[in-house]
C-alpha positions, -999 to 999 in steps of 0.1 A, spaced: 75 511 41 103 530 55 117 501 75 118 482 41 135 507 23 162 509 54 163 469 45 166 472 7 196 501 8 215 481 32 213 450 10 222 472 -22 253 489 -5 262 455 7 260 441 -30 280 474 -39 309 469 -14 312 434 -21 315 439 -59 339 466 -54 365 447 -33 362 414 -55 370 438 -87 398 450 -68 417 417 -62 417 416 -104 444 421 -126 435 456 -149 424 434 -181 402 414 -157 391 445 -140 382 465 -171 360 434 -186 342 429 -152 333 468 -152 322 470 -186 299 440 -178 283 459 -148 276 489 -166 259 469 -194 236 455 -166 226 488 -154 224 504 -186 202 474 -200 183 481 -162 182 458 -134 152 439 -123 148 408 -100 154 385 -127 188 400 -134 205 398 -103 226 374 -90 236 373 -51 266 350 -46 277 334 -9 309 337 -1 303 299 10 279 286 -16 259 254 -7 261 228 -30 
């Protein structure tokens, strides 16, 4: 169980770091909009059905 916890923690940290980097690339109005959207998602509660991970090189 401890090993799974480390994997989850690593994945969550990676997602948050990636989100911060992407948000910082935006101009101020867009940045504020995306931050508000993240706040709504977090306040509504996250579950496995509401989290979408996008790859840098999506396979179409």
